[in-house]
C-alpha positions as CSV (number, residue, x, y, z in Angstrom):
1,M,-8.7,-40.0,21.9
2,T,-8.6,-36.2,22.6
3,G,-6.5,-34.3,20.5
4,E,-5.3,-30.5,20.0
5,W,-3.2,-28.3,17.8
6,D,-1.5,-24.9,17.7
7,Y,0.4,-23.3,14.7
8,D,3.3,-20.9,15.7
9,E,3.2,-18.3,12.7
10,E,6.4,-16.8,13.6
11,T,8.5,-20.4,13.7
12,K,5.8,-22.2,11.3
13,I,5.7,-25.0,13.7
14,I,2.9,-27.1,14.3
15,T,2.7,-29.1,17.7
16,L,-0.2,-31.8,18.1
17,T,-1.1,-33.3,21.2
18,I,-2.8,-36.7,21.3
19,E,-4.1,-38.4,24.2
20,Q,-6.1,-41.6,25.2
21,G,-8.2,-41.2,27.9
22,K,-12.3,-40.2,28.3
23,S,-13.7,-38.0,26.2
24,S,-15.6,-34.9,27.5
25,S,-18.3,-35.2,25.0
26,S,-18.9,-38.9,26.3
27,D,-22.1,-38.9,28.4
28,N,-22.4,-42.7,27.9
29,E,-21.7,-45.0,30.8
30,N,-19.2,-48.1,29.8
31,E,-18.9,-51.0,31.5
32,D,-15.0,-51.1,30.3
33,E,-14.3,-48.2,32.0
34,D,-11.9,-48.5,34.8
35,E,-12.5,-47.5,38.6
36,D,-11.9,-43.8,37.8
37,G,-14.3,-43.8,34.8
38,A,-12.0,-43.7,31.9
39,P,-11.9,-46.1,29.1
40,P,-9.3,-49.0,28.7
41,L,-6.0,-47.8,26.9
42,F,-5.3,-49.3,24.1
43,D,-2.1,-49.8,21.4
44,V,-3.1,-47.5,18.3
45,A,-0.9,-46.4,15.5
46,F,-2.6,-44.1,12.7
47,T,-1.8,-41.4,10.0
48,I,-2.5,-38.0,10.4
49,E,-1.9,-35.6,7.4
50,V,-1.9,-31.5,7.5
51,Y,-3.6,-29.9,5.0
52,N,-2.8,-26.0,4.2
53,K,-6.1,-23.7,3.1
54,D,-5.2,-24.5,-0.9
55,G,-5.6,-28.1,-0.2
56,A,-2.0,-29.0,-0.5
57,L,-0.3,-31.5,1.8
58,E,2.4,-29.8,4.4
59,T,3.2,-32.9,6.7
60,T,2.4,-36.3,8.2
61,F,2.2,-37.3,11.4
62,K,2.2,-41.3,12.2
63,P,1.5,-41.3,15.5
64,S,1.5,-44.7,18.2
65,L,0.0,-44.7,21.7
66,T,0.2,-47.4,23.6
67,R,-0.7,-48.7,27.6
68,N,2.1,-47.5,28.5
69,T,2.8,-44.0,26.1
70,P,-1.2,-42.3,26.3
71,K,-0.1,-39.6,25.1
72,V,2.1,-37.9,22.9
73,V,3.2,-34.3,21.3
74,L,4.2,-33.9,17.7
75,Q,6.0,-31.0,16.0
76,A,6.4,-30.3,12.2
77,K,7.9,-27.4,10.4
78,V,5.6,-26.2,7.7
79,A,5.7,-23.9,4.8
80,R,1.8,-22.7,5.1
81,S,-0.4,-22.2,7.9
82,P,-2.4,-25.3,8.6
83,C,-6.0,-25.4,7.8
84,Y,-7.2,-29.1,8.4
85,L,-5.8,-32.5,9.2
86,H,-7.3,-36.0,8.0
87,V,-7.1,-38.3,10.7
88,N,-6.5,-42.0,9.6
89,P,-7.1,-41.0,5.4
90,Q,-7.1,-44.5,4.2
91,L,-10.2,-45.1,6.3
92,A,-11.5,-41.5,4.8
93,A,-12.0,-40.5,8.6
94,V,-12.3,-36.7,7.9
95,L,-12.0,-34.2,10.4
96,T,-11.9,-30.1,9.6
97,L,-10.3,-28.8,13.0
98,G,-11.3,-25.1,11.7
99,T,-10.1,-22.1,9.3
100,W,-6.6,-21.8,8.6
101,G,-4.2,-20.2,10.8
102,G,-6.3,-21.1,14.1
103,R,-4.7,-21.9,17.5
104,G,-5.4,-24.5,20.1
105,R,-8.3,-26.6,17.6
106,R,-9.2,-29.8,19.7
107,F,-10.8,-32.9,18.2
108,E,-12.3,-35.9,19.9
């Protein structure tokens, strides 16, 4: 699963794109991959929390990816520039995506 996010300072909108597929950092061969070398698609729902540089929660996304909908694009208006995202915070899987105001941040 990969994702990117962007923040527009003028409109104060964060855009988050999440997609299932082959990770660009994966060099491992996997016997579960399809004939194109991509891993099989699956159904998954999780939470992403967006925080600003002061550590305050700005918004929460609840994306759901399925075998039939392997890519989602989500948008939300926020009060302050995002600094980091917590992916699936109930399991404490924290992913920091650069400094506040960053554009085009990618995660895998």
